[in-house]
C-alpha positions as a printed Julia matrix, in Angstrom:
80×3 Matrix{Float64}:
   0.28  -0.17    0.02
   1.55   3.21   -1.16
   2.35   6.18    2.28
  -0.68   8.35    2.03
   1.92  11.1     2.76
   2.8   11.09   -0.6
  -0.13  10.91   -1.8
  -1.41  13.72    0.26
   1.47  15.32   -1.6
   0.7   14.83   -4.61
  -2.66  16.54   -4.11
  -2.01  19.5    -2.18
   0.64  19.82   -5.9
  -2.05  19.1    -8.5
  -4.12  21.86   -6.32
  -1.69  24.11   -6.09
  -1.33  24.02   -9.85
  -5.1   24.02  -10.98
  -5.18  27.2    -8.37
  -2.43  28.56  -10.6
  -4.33  28.2   -13.77
  -7.76  29.93  -12.09
  -5.86  32.58  -11.48
  -4.43  33.18  -15.08
  -8.47  32.3   -16.63
  -9.48  35.59  -14.02
  -6.27  37.38  -15.02
  -6.83  36.61  -18.74
 -11.02  36.88  -18.32
 -11.35  40.5   -16.42
  -8.73  41.71  -19.34
 -11.08  40.38  -22.21
 -13.8   42.33  -20.08
 -12.25  45.08  -19.69
 -11.17  45.89  -23.55
 -14.78  44.4   -24.21
 -16.5   46.85  -22.23
 -14.15  50.36  -22.89
 -17.18  52.05  -24.51
 -19.68  51.37  -22.03
 -20.45  53.37  -19.23
 -18.11  53.06  -15.99
 -20.12  50.64  -13.23
 -20.67  53.73  -11.17
 -22.35  55.59  -13.65
 -24.71  53.04  -14.16
 -25.45  52.73  -10.5
 -25.82  56.94   -9.7
 -27.9   57.32  -12.57
 -31.77  57.63  -12.13
 -34.92  56.63  -13.23
 -37.32  59.22  -14.34
 -40.1   59.21  -12.31
 -43.76  57.7   -14.04
 -46.73  60.17  -13.6
 -49.81  58.54  -11.61
 -51.99  59.2   -14.87
 -48.7   57.16  -17.19
 -49.33  53.99  -14.53
 -52.58  54.72  -14.59
 -52.59  54.21  -18.61
 -49.99  51.29  -19.0
 -52.74  49.45  -15.75
 -55.85  49.88  -18.09
 -53.7   49.28  -21.37
 -52.74  45.97  -20.26
 -55.74  45.01  -18.9
 -57.28  44.92  -22.17
 -54.7   43.32  -23.4
 -55.48  40.52  -21.09
 -59.44  40.76  -21.02
 -57.92  40.32  -24.93
 -56.23  37.22  -24.49
 -59.08  35.19  -21.83
 -61.71  35.88  -24.56
 -59.52  34.76  -27.23
 -59.05  31.42  -24.74
 -61.76  30.52  -24.02
 -63.52  30.55  -27.09
 -61.12  27.48  -28.15
């Protein structure tokens, strides 16, 4: 039976090798991500931008239109 100390050492070596490969992959992904997003806004500016508030009247119109769409869909599917 092989000695457990040798097996443990081999596993540790393999773990270190795999960790190094993961670190290299992460670095490559980070480099590609930064190149691909040059024209995009930064994360900070995206978070800082706020959406424009919608008026109560606009929300009511949108809700009424959605209810009409659902009613039309339900009516079409009841007949089948």
